[in-house]
C-alpha positions in Angstrom: -8.7 -10.5 -17.2 -10.6 -7.5 -16.6 -10.6 -4.1 -17.5 -8.3 -2.0 -15.6 -9.7 0.2 -13.2 -6.3 1.5 -12.1 -3.6 2.6 -14.2 -0.7 0.8 -13.1 2.4 3.0 -12.2 6.0 2.4 -13.5 4.8 -0.6 -15.2 7.9 -1.1 -17.6 10.4 -0.7 -14.8 8.6 -3.3 -12.4 8.4 -5.8 -15.5 12.5 -4.9 -15.6 12.7 -5.1 -11.7 11.2 -8.6 -11.7 13.6 -9.9 -14.4 10.5 -12.0 -15.5 11.0 -16.1 -16.3 8.3 -18.0 -18.3 8.6 -21.1 -15.9 8.9 -18.6 -12.9 6.9 -18.3 -9.8 5.8 -14.9 -8.7 3.3 -12.6 -6.3 1.9 -9.4 -6.8 0.6 -8.8 -3.3 -1.5 -5.9 -4.7 -3.6 -6.9 -7.3 -6.0 -3.8 -7.2 -7.2 -3.3 -10.9 -4.9 -6.2 -12.1 -2.6 -3.9 -14.5 0.3 -5.2 -13.0 -0.8 -8.4 -12.8 -1.7 -9.2 -16.5 1.5 -7.5 -17.9 3.6 -10.2 -15.5 1.1 -12.8 -16.7 1.7 -12.1 -20.3 5.2 -13.1 -20.0 4.4 -16.3 -18.2 4.4 -19.9 -20.0 1.8 -22.0 -18.4 3.7 -25.1 -20.3 6.7 -24.2 -18.8 4.9 -24.4 -15.0 5.2 -19.9 -14.8 2.1 -18.9 -12.4 1.1 -16.0 -10.6 -0.2 -15.4 -7.1 -1.9 -12.3 -6.4 -3.2 -11.1 -3.5 -6.4 -8.3 -2.5 -8.5 -7.9 0.2 -11.3 -6.2 -1.6 -14.0 -8.4 -2.7 -14.5 -5.9 -5.4 -11.3 -6.3 -7.0 -11.8 -10.4 -7.0 -15.2 -10.3 -8.4 -13.4 -8.3 -11.4 -11.0 -10.8 -12.0 -11.5 -14.0 -14.9 -9.8 -17.0 -14.5 -6.3 -18.4 -16.1 -4.3 -21.2 -15.6 -1.5 -19.3 -14.6 -2.9 -17.2 -12.3 -4.3 -17.5 -9.1 -6.2 -14.8 -7.0 -6.2 -14.9 -3.0 -8.7 -12.8 -1.3 -6.7 -11.7 1.7 -4.4 -9.0 3.1 -1.1 -9.2 1.9 0.5 -9.5 5.7 -0.4 -13.4 5.1 1.6 -14.3 2.2 3.4 -16.8 4.1 0.3 -18.5 5.3 -1.3 -18.5 2.0 1.8 -19.6 -0.2 2.4 -22.6 2.2 -1.4 -23.2 1.9 -0.8 -23.7 -1.8 2.2 -25.6 -1.2 4.6 -22.9 -3.0 8.1 -23.7 -1.8 9.6 -20.5 -3.1 9.2 -17.6 -5.3 11.3 -16.0 -7.8 9.6 -12.3 -7.3 7.4 -10.4 -5.4 5.7 -7.1 -6.3 3.7 -4.5 -4.1 2.1 -1.4 -5.3 1.0 0.1 -2.2 -1.1 3.2 -3.9 -4.5 3.2 -3.4 -6.5 2.3 -7.0 -8.1 4.9 -8.6 -11.5 2.7 -8.0 -11.3 3.5 -4.2 -10.9 7.1 -4.6 -13.4 7.5 -7.5 -16.1 5.2 -5.6 -17.6 7.7 -3.1 -19.6 5.3 -1.2 -16.0 3.9 0.1 -15.2 7.3 1.8 -11.7 7.8 0.4 -12.1 11.2 -1.0 -12.5 14.3 0.9 -14.6 15.6 -2.2 -17.7 13.4 -1.5 -18.8 15.5 1.3 -22.2 12.9 1.7 -20.4 9.9 1.5 -19.8 7.5 4.8 -16.6 7.6 6.9 -15.4 4.1 5.7 -12.2 3.8 4.2 -11.7 -0.2 4.8 -9.9 -1.8 2.1 -11.7 -4.7 3.1 -15.4 -4.0 4.0 -15.8 -7.5 5.7 -15.2 -6.2 9.0 -12.8 -4.0 11.0 -12.8 -0.5 12.1 -14.2 2.6 10.2 -13.2 5.6 10.0 -15.8 6.8 11.7 -15.2 4.8 14.5 -12.0 6.0 15.1 -13.2 9.3 15.0 -16.1 8.9 17.6 -14.2 6.9 19.9 -10.4 7.5 20.2 -8.9 9.9 22.5 -7.4 13.3 21.7 -3.7 11.9 22.4 -4.4 8.8 20.0 -6.2 11.1 17.3 -3.2 13.5 17.4 -0.4 10.9 17.3 -2.2 9.6 14.5 -2.7 13.0 12.1 0.8 13.7 13.2 2.5 10.5 12.6 0.3 9.3 9.2 -0.5 12.7 7.8 2.4 14.8 9.0 -0.2 17.6 9.8 1.3 20.6 11.8 -1.9 21.2 13.6 -2.7 17.7 14.9 -3.1 18.2 18.5 -5.6 21.2 18.1 -7.5 19.3 15.6 -7.7 16.2 17.9 -8.9 18.4 20.9 -11.5 19.8 18.5 -12.6 16.7 17.7 -13.2 15.1 21.2 -14.7 18.5 22.2 -17.4 18.1 18.8 -18.1 14.9 20.4 -18.5 16.4 24.0 -21.1 18.7 22.5 -22.9 15.8 20.8 -21.9 15.7 17.4 -21.2 12.4 15.9 -19.0 11.5 13.0 -20.9 9.7 10.4 -20.4 10.8 6.7 -17.3 13.1 5.7 -18.9 16.5 5.7 -19.1 16.0 9.3 -14.9 15.6 9.8 -14.7 18.4 6.9 -16.9 21.0 8.9 -14.3 20.4 12.0 -11.0 20.3 10.2 -12.2 23.4 8.5 -10.7 26.1 11.4 -7.3 24.0 11.0 -7.0 24.4 7.6 -4.8 26.6 5.4 -6.8 27.9 2.2 -4.1 28.1 0.4 -2.8 24.3 0.9 -6.8 23.0 1.4 -6.0 20.1 -0.8 -2.6 19.0 0.6 -3.6 19.2 3.8 -7.0 17.5 3.7 -5.1 15.0 1.6 -2.7 14.4 4.6 -5.8 13.9 7.0 -7.4 11.4 4.9 -4.1 9.5 4.4 -4.1 9.3 8.2 -7.2 8.0 8.6 -6.8 5.7 5.8 -3.7 4.2 7.2 -4.9 3.9 10.7 -8.4 2.4 9.5 -6.6 -0.4 7.5 -3.1 -0.9 9.6 -1.3 -0.2 6.8 2.1 0.0 8.1 1.6 -3.0 10.3 0.7 -5.1 7.5 3.8 -3.7 5.3 6.4 -4.8 7.7 4.5 -7.9 8.1 4.7 -8.4 4.1 8.2 -7.4 3.5 9.3 -10.0 6.1 6.9 -12.6 4.7 8.2 -12.0 1.4 11.7 -12.1 2.6 10.7 -15.9 4.0 9.4 -16.7 0.5 12.0 -15.4 -2.0 14.3 -18.0 -3.4 18.0 -16.3 -3.4 18.3 -14.2 -5.8 14.6 -13.9 -6.6 13.6 -9.9 -6.7 11.6 -7.9 -4.2 10.0 -4.8 -6.0 8.0 -2.1 -4.0 6.2 1.2 -5.1 5.6 3.3 -2.4 3.8 6.9 -1.8 4.8 8.7 0.8 7.6 9.4 2.9 6.8 6.9 6.0 6.5 3.9 3.4 9.3 4.9 1.6 11.7 5.1 4.8 10.6 1.7 5.8 11.2 -0.2 2.9 14.3 1.6 2.3 15.6 0.5 5.6 14.4 -3.0 5.2 16.2 -3.2 1.8 19.3 -1.9 3.1 19.7 -3.5 6.7 17.0 -6.1 6.8 15.1 -4.2 10.0 13.0 -1.2 9.9 14.9 1.3 11.9 17.9 1.1 9.4 20.4 -0.5 12.4 23.3 -1.7 10.4 24.6 -5.2 11.7 28.3 -6.7 11.3 29.4 -9.6 11.6 33.0 -10.3 13.1 35.2 -9.2 10.2 33.2 -5.8 10.1 31.0 -7.1 6.9 27.5 -5.7 6.7 24.9 -8.4 7.6 21.6 -8.1 5.5 19.7 -10.5 3.6 18.8 -8.5 0.5 21.0 -6.0 -1.7 19.5 -3.2 -3.3 19.8 -2.7 -6.8 20.3 1.2 -7.5 21.2 3.7 -4.7 18.1 5.9 -5.5 14.3 4.9 -6.6 13.1 4.7 -10.1 10.5 7.5 -10.1 8.2 8.3 -13.2 9.2 10.3 -16.1 7.6 13.4 -17.4 5.5 11.4 -19.9 4.0 9.1 -17.1 3.2 12.1 -15.0 1.2 13.7 -18.0 -0.6 10.4 -18.6 -1.2 9.5 -15.3 -0.8 12.0 -12.7 -1.3 9.9 -9.5 1.7 8.5 -10.6 3.6 11.8 -9.5 4.7 10.6 -5.9 5.7 6.8 -6.9 8.9 5.8 -5.9 10.2 1.9 -6.9 13.1 0.5 -4.9 14.4 -3.0 -6.1 16.7 -5.4 -4.1 17.8 -9.2 -4.9 17.7 -11.8 -2.0 21.2 -12.8 -1.2 
């Protein structure tokens, strides 16, 4: 397989979580730089029928992958996990891994528009550049209410409403949002200089989540993973912000995204998954020193009952 352009977070912990068998069938729904996929494959045996299916909607990642008899790479959003595994006649899998972090490649490639540090970059942010709305389209078309909701919900930005009003006012004055610099200029009055990096990261996170419908896709993937897992199969998910983590935590504990506990006639909790451990697994100091971007990673693991 190809050279990794994304350092995989919590790699040993993920491999332990999946409890990989040489002849098992596994899915890495976030191929990215291939780090997790490579490590999973190294534990699989072609002679015993072991196989890994990986998903990525970014053609850049697909083009970097090499062929291997134990490996199938699927160019698609992971929300379609059920459809594609059915296409490949996969009746059930033993483990599903999802690392919801954005690859270094995306942040470091200025032309993708994921980083507020690349002022001249286009406001794109699409994981799949074959179609869909760009960040520029959202900033140029959404009304103030929708913009405010996006920055408030997905970025947890305190001045979301005021920023949204300023964006609409700027458009009415003839501004078009095309480059990162266009957005930065309108944001500037609402950013606390002492928290500039944090608050800009929050705003760009909000745009990225909306552009790629990340929360909707995550919900569908989790439901799909539950369908394709065999009883006793493992589901391991690495999250990087509170919105993702809350959703995954609720789904693991209750089988729904609201955290609504449902009980049977005898008062026993009905849930399709059993979380392994009461708290998420987080990186140690050594890993954070080697890979600072793993600092906010949280790994949750559950087994299908």
